[in-house]
Structure formats: C-alpha cells, structure tokens
C-alpha positions as CSV (number, residue, x, y, z in Angstrom):
1,M,-18.6,-79.1,97.5
2,T,-19.0,-80.8,101.4
3,T,-21.3,-79.2,104.1
4,Q,-18.4,-78.5,105.4
5,N,-17.0,-75.6,102.9
6,T,-20.6,-74.7,102.3
7,I,-20.4,-73.9,106.9
8,D,-17.1,-72.6,106.0
9,S,-17.3,-70.0,103.2
10,S,-21.1,-69.2,104.9
11,W,-19.4,-68.7,108.4
12,T,-16.0,-65.8,106.6
13,V,-19.1,-63.9,103.9
14,F,-21.1,-63.8,107.6
15,I,-17.4,-61.8,109.1
16,E,-16.9,-59.6,105.9
17,I,-20.4,-58.4,105.9
18,L,-20.5,-57.8,109.4
19,S,-17.2,-56.4,109.5
20,D,-18.1,-54.2,106.6
21,E,-21.6,-52.8,108.1
22,F,-20.5,-51.8,111.3
23,T,-17.4,-50.5,109.3
24,A,-19.7,-48.0,107.4
25,K,-21.6,-47.5,110.3
26,T,-19.0,-46.0,113.2
27,G,-15.5,-46.3,111.3
28,F,-14.7,-49.8,113.4
29,G,-14.4,-52.9,112.3
30,V,-16.2,-55.9,113.8
31,Y,-13.6,-56.4,116.3
32,A,-13.7,-52.6,118.3
33,H,-17.5,-53.6,119.3
34,I,-18.3,-57.0,120.3
35,T,-15.8,-59.7,121.4
36,P,-15.7,-63.1,119.0
37,T,-17.3,-65.2,121.2
38,D,-20.0,-62.6,120.6
39,V,-20.0,-62.9,116.5
40,D,-20.5,-66.4,116.9
41,M,-23.8,-66.2,118.6
42,A,-24.8,-63.6,115.9
43,Y,-23.6,-65.8,113.4
44,Q,-25.8,-69.1,115.2
45,Q,-28.7,-66.0,116.1
46,Y,-28.7,-65.7,112.3
47,Q,-28.7,-69.4,111.1
48,L,-32.2,-69.5,112.9
49,R,-33.6,-66.6,111.5
50,N,-36.0,-66.7,107.8
51,A,-33.8,-63.7,107.0
52,P,-31.5,-62.7,103.9
53,M,-28.3,-62.4,105.8
54,R,-27.1,-58.8,104.7
55,L,-30.8,-58.1,106.4
56,F,-29.6,-60.2,110.1
57,V,-26.4,-58.0,110.1
58,R,-28.2,-54.4,109.3
59,E,-30.0,-54.5,111.9
60,Y,-27.5,-56.5,114.2
61,V,-25.5,-53.4,114.1
62,R,-28.1,-51.4,115.2
63,H,-28.7,-52.0,118.0
64,Y,-25.0,-52.4,118.8
65,A,-23.8,-48.4,116.7
C-alpha cells in the first residue's frame, strides 16, 4: 500500500467517524455543523496530536455539539 492510499484511507475513516459522532450527538451529520474546510482543519489537528482517532473526534464534536 502506498503512502497516498494510507492517507486516503485514514481520511475516509476520519470523515466516517466524525459524521457518525455528529449524528449520534445531534441527529445530523458533520456537514450540517461545520464546513468542508473545518473538516480538513480538524483532520490536520488530529494528525498533529498523539491521540486515538475516536477520542479526538469525540472531543472535537463535544466542542461543536
């Protein structure tokens, strides 16, 4: 697997987890709350932190929900 495929896979999983968390907390998916640019920035923040993806997403959504 190439680096690009790994990044794409991680990005896809991040979006799915983020949308699932927003839906669970609010009943609406991620794009009902934040813009695609915000999603990209959240993913960049996640990459800089040494935290599990689900934990990062839970804390991120708590801030917006």
